[in-house]
N, C-alpha and C positions, 0 to 999 in steps of 0.2 A: 509574403505579399497576399492579401485577400482576396474573395472571390470578386469584389467590386472595386478592385485596385483598376489604376487607370489602362493598363494594358497589357494581355494577355500574349505569352509570347511562347512559341514553338521552338524551345533552345536545342543547341545542334548537340545529337543524340548519341554518336557512338566515340565512346572513347576507353580503350583497351587499357587496363590499367594491366600492371607486372604479371597477377596472378590468372589474368584471363578473364576476369567478370566486367563485367558492364556496368559503366554509369549508370546513373537512373537519370531518365532524361524527361522533361514536363510534355504530358500529354496534349496531341492534338487532334486525336479522336478516337474512335472504339470499334473495335469491329463487330458492328451489328448482327451477321450473319456468317455462318462459319462453313462450309461443307470439306472434308477431309479429300484429298492434301491440301493442307497450306500453310506458307511456314514464313513469321516475320524474323529477317538477319538469321535464319535459320534454325529459329525457335519454333514448334508447331503454335500454330494460334487456338484461340479456342472463344468463344463467342462471349464478348465482354471486357475482352483486352483490349488495355490502352494501345495505341497506336503513336509513334513519336516520329518528331521531324529527323527526315535521315531515314525514315524505315525503308526496308528494300522488303517487296512480299511479293512470294512463289509461291506460283499453285501449279498442281501437277493434273494430269488429267481427268481426274476423278475431283479435283478441289478448285473453289470460288470463293471468294471473299465480298461482301460489303463492306464498305467503311462509312464509319457516321461521324463528319469534322465541328470543332464545335461552333463553325459559322454555317451548320445544317447544309453543307457541301455534303453528297453521298457518291461514293465511289463502288463499283461494283467491279469487280475483277474475276474474268471468265477461266477456264484449264486452262493449262499450258499456259500461263504467261510470268510477266516478269516486271514490277513498276517499283520506282523507289519515288517514296516525295523528297522533293531536294530542297525547297523551301513551302514552310506556312506560317505566315504571322498575322495577326488577326485581332483589333480594338473592338472588345464586344461594346463599347461605349456611342462610338462611330460608326459601326457598324462598316468597317473598313480594313484591308489585309492586303494581303496575297499568298497565292497557291501556284505553285509549282511543281508537277511532278515527271514521270519521264518512263515511257511504257518501252519497256527494250523490245518486250515479244508478246503475241499475245491479243485479247481481247477486253475489251473497257467501255463502259457506261458511265457516263457525266452527270448526275444533275444539279447543276448551279446551287448553290446556297448565296447569303451574302456578300461573299467576296465576288460572284460570279458578276450579282448587278452591275459592279462597279467597274467591270471588264478587268477584271486582275487575276484573273486565273488562266494558266496556262498548260497545254498537255503535248508533251515533246514525244514525238517516235520517234521509229528510226530514218524516216521519210522526209519529216513535214513538225512544223510549229504550229498547233493550233492555240488561237486566243477565243476565250468564250467569255461572253456575256447573257449572264440572264439566262442561259439556255441548257438543254440536257442536249447529249453527244453521245453517240455508237461509235467503236474504230474498232477491226480488226486488224489494225497498223499501217493499215494501208489502203481501203477503202474509209471514209468517215461519213457520217451520218448525221444531219444538224433536225431533230424531235422537235427543239423548240428553241425559241429565240434566236440567235444570233452571235456569228464566230466567225473567225477570219480565220484561214490555212495559209501558210505560208511553204512550199517547197522550192530547188532548184533556181530561189531570187524571184519567183515570183509568189503575188498574193492573191486569191478568191474569197471571195466573201460569203455565205451560206446564210438561207435565210429556211425559216420551218418546213421541214417535209423535202430539202435539196440535201444534194450528193455529191464530193469527188474522190476521185481516185488519184494517188499521189503515187511516186515510185522513187528510189534514190536519186538525186541530182537532176532528177526535171522538174518541170513544173506542174499543179494540180491540175486535173481537169477542170472544163468551164460546167459551174454549177448542172446539174441536172435531178432526175430523179433515179434510186437505187437501182440497180440491178436486179430482176425479179428474183426473190427470196433470200435477198442481200439481209435485210432487219430479221425477219423471221429466224434467217437461222442465226445471227447472234442474238436475240433473245432465247432461243432454244440454250444455247450454250450460255445465260446468265441465271437459266431456271435451275431450281436443287433436282438432283434426278431422284428415281423413284425410291424412296424409301431414306430418305435424305431429309431432316431438318431444318438446316439451316444453323445447326449447331444449340438448338433448342430445344430441350426434353420434351416428348409430347404433353401437350394439356398444358405448356410455359406460358404460351401467346396469348396470355389473357389482358384485357386493356389496362388493367393494371401494371401488371408486367412491363407492357409497352410501357405505359407511362414512366415508369422510374428508369427504364431502361433511358429513356429519350432523357429524362433530368440527367441522368451520370454523363451522357452524351455531349449533348450542347450546353448545358447547363442553365435550361431555360424549360419549361413546362408545355411552351408553344409545340404546335405540329412543326414533326419535321419536315423539312424541304422535300419534294418527291411526294409524298403520303399523303401530307393535308384534310386527313379522315380519319375521325376514330375507328382502331382497325374492328370489323364486324368478323360474325363470327366463322362464317364461311369466306371464299374469295369473294372480293368484289372486283367490278371494275375500277379504275382508281382515275388518275390524273390522265386525259387521252391526249395522245403528243401527236403530230402528225406523221404522216403515210409514205411508204415505197409506189411504184410502178404497181407492183398488184395491191396495194393499198393494203401493206402489214401494218398496224398499227399498235406498237405501244408495250408494255413492259410485265415482268411479273408481280403477282402480288406477293408483300413482304409485308414486316410490322412497319417498314418503314420507305417502302415503294411498293404504290399499286397503281397498275395499270391495263392497260385494255389492249391486246392482241388480235385483230381481225384482219383477214385478206378479203374484196369482195372483188367479182367479175362480171361482165355486164355481154351477156351472150341474146343480143337480140333476135327474136323469132320474126318472120315474114308471117305477118296474118292478113294480109291487106285486104281480104275479102271481106273483111268483119268491119263494122260501124261502132263507132265513128272515125274517120281516116286516122290507123294508125302512124307514129311517128316513131320510126326505125332507127334517128337518129342516134349513133352511141350520146354523143354529148349535146343534147339538144339545150336550147337557149327557150326557159320554163321559168314563171314564178307557181311554187308549191305553196298552200296556206296548208294550216292542221293545227296540231295540239303538240303541247310541251310540260312535263312532270320530271318532279324530282322530292330530291329532301336536299332541306337546309340546314348546316350544322354549325352552330355555333361554339365557338372555342371558349374555353372557362367554366361558363355556365353546363357546358356540354348539352344545351338546348338543341332538336331535332324537331325542325317543322315541316311541313306537308307543304309542296310545290304545286299548284297547276298553271295556266294562261295556254298563251298563243304560238304559233311560230309562224313564219314565213321566209321560204328557202328562194335567192333568187339564182338562179343557175344562167349565166352569161357564156355560153359558147366563143361568142368574138372576142372576146375580150382574156378567156380564161381566167375567170373570176365567179368567186360563190361570195354571195352579202346573206347572211343569217340573223333574222332580227325575231328574235323569244320576247314577247310579253308576260312578265309573270308575277304571280301574286304569293304570299301565304293565305291558305286556306285555313276553316276552322275544322277542325278531323273530325269532331262530331256532328258537322253540316257541311259535309264537301262541295267542294267550288263554288262556297263563300266568301269570300274576302273578311280578314279579321278587320276588326274597325280601325284598329292601333295599328296596322303596317302599313306602307305605301307600295304600288308596284312597283316592281325592276325590271328596267328595259335594256337590256343587253344586245351590240351590235356585233357581230360575228364579220371577218372580210370585207372586202368592197366592191362597189359598182364602179363602171364606168373604164377608160381607158388611162386615167394619170392618176399617181401616188401610189404607196405600196396596198399591193394587195391583198398581201395578209391572210392568203390558201391559195388553192389549186385544183382547178375541175378538172380533173382527170377523164372521167366519164359520167356517164347518169351513174352507172355505183360508186365510183370512188370518187368522191371529195371532200374538202376540210376546209377549215377557214380559222382564221384565231383573232382574239380581241385586237382593236389597234395597238401598234407600240408602244407608243410614247405617253405617259400620261394621261392614259386613259381611268376617268374617273366615271362610278355609278352609287349615286346618292348619296354621294359626299368623301367614297372613301376610294384610293386607287385596287381596282381590281383587273383581270387577268383570267385569259380561258380560251378555250377551244370547242369547237363540235364539229363533228367528225360522220359521214355517213358508215349506215352497218348493215347493208344490202350483202349477199352472199358470205354472210359470218360463220355458216356454217360447215366451209369448205377450211376452218381452223379448228384443228385438234382441242388446242389448248384453250381454244375461249369457249369450244364446248363443254370443255371439262373443266371449264371454271364457273358456266351457267348451264345447270343440268335442265331437261326437259325444253333446249332453246330447240325450235324448227319453224324456222321464221315464214311468214307469208311468203307464197308464191306471187306476190304484187306485180302488175308490168311496169303503172307508174307509182305507184305509191313510196315515197322511201318514207325511213327511218334511221334511227343514232342513235349517240350518246352526246353529251356536250357536260362541261363543267368550269364553273367560275369561284376563283378565292377571289375574296377582298383582302386587303394588308393594309397595317397599322401606319397611319401616313407617316410618322416616327423612325420609326424601328424595319417596316419591311414585314414584319412577321403577319403570317394569316389568321387572322381573329374569324371569317366566316368563309364557310366551303360549302358551295353548292352544286350536286350531282344529279344528274338524272339520263330522260331519254325523251327522245322529239319523235315527232311520226308527218309527215304532210302530203299531201295529194295533188293532184288537179282537180280544182273545184267542179262541180254538178253547175252547169250554165245557165240553169232555169229549174224552177217548181214543176214546170211540165217536164220535163224529163226525170221525173218520179214515177212509175207507175201506178198505177191507182187498183191493180185487178194483179194477181198470180201470188207465186210465191220462189222467192231464191235463197239459198244455203251460203252462206261465207265461213272461211274458215282461213286462221292464221294463227293469229302469236300474243300475247301478252306478256309482257319487258315490264318488271317495275323493281323500284329501290325499295324496300326493303329496311326498314332498323337495325332487325336483330338479325338478318342473315345475307345483309348487300343486294347484289342483283341477283331474282330471281325469275323463273321465266314457265310459260304454261301453254297450253292448244288453247286457241278461240275460236270459240263456232256460232256464228247466229243466225236462227231462220229466220227470216221475216215473210211476213204476212202484211204485201203491198195492200189490199183491200181493208184489210183489219187495221192497219197503220201501228201492228205492233212486231217485237221480233221478241224470239225463245236464245235466250244466249247461254253459254254453257263454257265454262273456263275449268279446262282440268290439269290436275299435277302441278300448280302453282303453289309451292313453298308445300308440296305434300297438303293440298288442299283443294278441295272441287267446290266450283259455283254455280250457281244455276237461279235463272228467274226470268223475268219478261222486261224488256223494254220498250217504251214510246214514242211513236215519231213525234218532233216536236210541230210547234204552229205551221213554223216552216218545215215542209218534210226531209228538207233536205239533212235535217238532221235528227237527233232523239239523243234519248238518256232512260236513266232509271237505275233501280238497287237492284243486286242478287247477292243470294245467301248462301255465305259456305256452310260445309259439312263440320268444323274444326272451329273450336276455340271460338262461337259466337262471333265469327268472322264475317263481315259482308264488305260488298263491292259495290262504290258507283261508279256508273260509267256516264262519259258526255261523248259524244260522237258525230259521225259525219260520214254519209256517201260521197264518196271519190268518182271519178274517172276512170273507166277500164278503155282494155282495147276493142273489147266486144260489147261494150253497155255504158250508156252515160252514167249509169249506176253502179258500173261494174268491180268498185272494190270501196273497202270504207278503211276507217280511223277513228279513234279518238285516244283519252285520257281516262286515269283509273284510280280513284282513291280508297284505299282497301285499311280497313278498323276492326280491332279484334277486343278480346279479353285481355288483362294484362298489357294495355298501353301499345298493343300490336298496333306497326305503322307502315304503311307502303303507297308510293305514290308509282303512276308507270304510265304504258302506254299500251294500246292496242291495234297492229294493222293487219287487213284480212280481204279474200279476193273472191270471188262469185265463184263455185264450183260447175 
């Protein structure tokens, strides 16, 4: 049967001959990452090994396996787990098929590929049957969490439907609990279980995960050179925040970085402080209804020609406590790296909506509290500039409480802002016919409470604002550094310093715009001819109408060094 033949079928594998030899079976997937000890039908699994129909995968206490299937489905099997591939059929021409697996024990993360887009992916556990449609699912065998997409959980003769960020608990013979937020720590503990332990490399020799080697592995595993579901990004040199999926009650966000699976973990907690003696009036409500405005930045990755373009624009975040909803609108454009914040003539704006307002229709997100919220793009037939698109936006305040995130993003010491919020966003566009991702944008956003009027900006005195910069850098992934801006309100200038951002320090002066609520300028780096252009605004704080600030940065340098990100800071 040729590669372009009509149907790729995962044939039944296990046929033991009289001498005990195993009959050769057609490959349905590949072990894309392996940490010992893990076995398939009692033989030790190695990275790159073919996985066949009816394969039984078992791991010990130090073992974990990531499987990549022909339709670009990814499964990560945690330690002390037992999973059997019951059925796998896939027609690459029609992008249809069926996947069924049984998790006898242990933990599993499922990132859906083409088959799950049609709702034909099922995972059976000891207590439930899980039907997954275009989603990301994590389970420890009893608790089931939907990170993205939609899934049904049947147990004890009853069925519940989970949307992004929802959880249900199952038990043998009993019905599943009603959908709700996962227990504190549930998602984080599973994420830790799927991580490689210290000294483990997922089965790859150190230094082997070059972009060329990753591309070759994906070609071998899936039969195509497109991005793999669950990554959707060229692999960076350092760990990178990747596809961002929804969160738990303490707002744990997303998964580990690997060649096929990149994601973010984050926990945010809000501890409002009573500062009622200050002016303007303090909003101590943990879930205020408020509109935040600000900036968005990131990098746009185009498949095929591997083009990377810097993105900038504006953000609006509407938090609706009455209806427990979030709506985020990002107005983005690709800018000229040689002339930051100037839109390229041949590009168009891309307007993205995440979540929704009002009390009717799908919420597509959750507003837990002022630190913890996320929203997805609309579920069905969402099109941006003529192409199907999907994505997520998520807040990131309080991220320093998560050691995994701070390890992945060095020098991240977030702004201690009272009102200003920041976070991450991701969008991928798909081929209309095949569903294959063809373009991916990933970046950061910042938004605050706008200053009421020009007269609120002082005309005398000085103030120092401190916080952080975080940027998506083409050669390094997400990097962070310290931010300081000493503002002279009389001179209408600011002395800006950025430290430790991808091993580079920047300094220089920014100037107020004609509207003094906004400012901008370019500062110089001390490495590789790098420079950073900034545009920003003052935001309200608890103690001052100009108590905080935020904005976007555009970074460039020698050897095509390119980055785009945001900053957030509060007055000391």
